[in-house]
C-alpha positions, 0 to 999 in steps of 0.5 A, spaced: 392 713 571 398 714 566 404 718 568 408 722 563 415 723 565 418 730 563 425 731 562 428 735 568 423 732 573 425 728 579 431 731 580 428 735 586 426 728 589 433 725 587 436 731 591 432 730 597 433 723 597 440 724 597 440 729 602 435 724 607 440 718 605 446 721 608 443 722 614 440 715 614 447 713 617 447 708 623 452 711 628 457 706 630 463 705 634 467 708 628 465 715 630 468 714 637 475 712 635 480 718 635 483 719 628 490 722 629 491 729 625 483 731 626 483 738 628 479 738 635 473 742 636 471 744 643 463 745 644 458 745 650 451 744 650 446 741 655 440 737 657 434 742 659 429 739 663 422 742 664 417 739 669 409 739 668 405 736 673 408 729 674 411 729 667 419 731 666 421 733 659 427 735 656 428 740 650 431 737 643 432 740 637 431 738 630 434 742 624 433 742 617 429 737 613 431 730 616 429 732 623 433 728 627 433 730 634 439 732 638 441 736 644 442 743 643 450 744 643 455 748 639 462 751 639 465 755 644 467 761 642 473 765 643 473 768 650 467 764 653 467 759 658 464 753 657 457 754 661 457 761 657 457 757 651 452 752 653 447 758 655 448 761 648 448 755 644 441 753 647 438 760 646 441 759 639 438 752 637 432 752 642 430 759 643 431 757 651 434 763 655 431 762 662 435 757 664 438 755 671 444 751 672 444 744 676 451 741 674 456 739 669 454 732 667 459 730 662 464 730 657 463 726 651 468 725 645 466 723 638 468 725 630 463 730 627 458 727 622 463 727 616 468 725 620 473 731 619 473 734 626 474 731 633 469 734 637 470 734 645 463 736 648 461 739 655 454 737 657 451 741 663 444 740 666 439 745 666 432 746 669 427 751 666 420 753 666 420 756 659 415 752 655 416 756 648 423 758 645 424 762 638 431 760 636 436 766 635 440 762 630 436 763 623 441 760 619 438 753 620 431 751 621 431 749 628 425 746 631 424 746 639 421 739 641 419 737 649 420 730 649 418 726 655 425 724 659 422 717 660 422 713 656 428 715 653 427 719 647 430 717 640 436 721 639 441 721 633 447 721 637 448 715 642 452 719 647 447 724 647 442 718 650 447 716 655 448 724 657 440 724 658 440 717 662 445 721 666 441 727 667 435 722 669 439 719 674 441 725 677 434 728 677 432 722 681 437 723 686 435 731 687 428 729 688 
């Protein structure tokens, strides 16, 4: 088969490759080293756990074409408590609203993806019986996924894997 290259063709593929390539980043220790002068942003989110028979699942979200799994979380808005922000962010990104707070799990700190903001993230452990969720934030292409908590699912941010491990340990103590 003969391929003919048309002028202007392929630009979309190049842009998509650049978009995907920017997320083919290996998150290393440099994201966890505070850089003086960075603005600080406080966020909240959580590990949402659902039991189905003998299997325990956690809610993760994927956004955009890259589709990397992350825990739902985001900025605390003026006047919100940390727990209120966690509830709102989980609803916005995962569409889950029927949440029962178990406990506060951890506070983790790191740079944002572009290393322009220092993020202080408060993580909470929630349970739910809700299976389906429709994200309320339509500015991104969020997708809710339920992944087994064991083995540990692959997550984009290493500290989020640590938080899931902590949630798994806490749940084994509660059971």
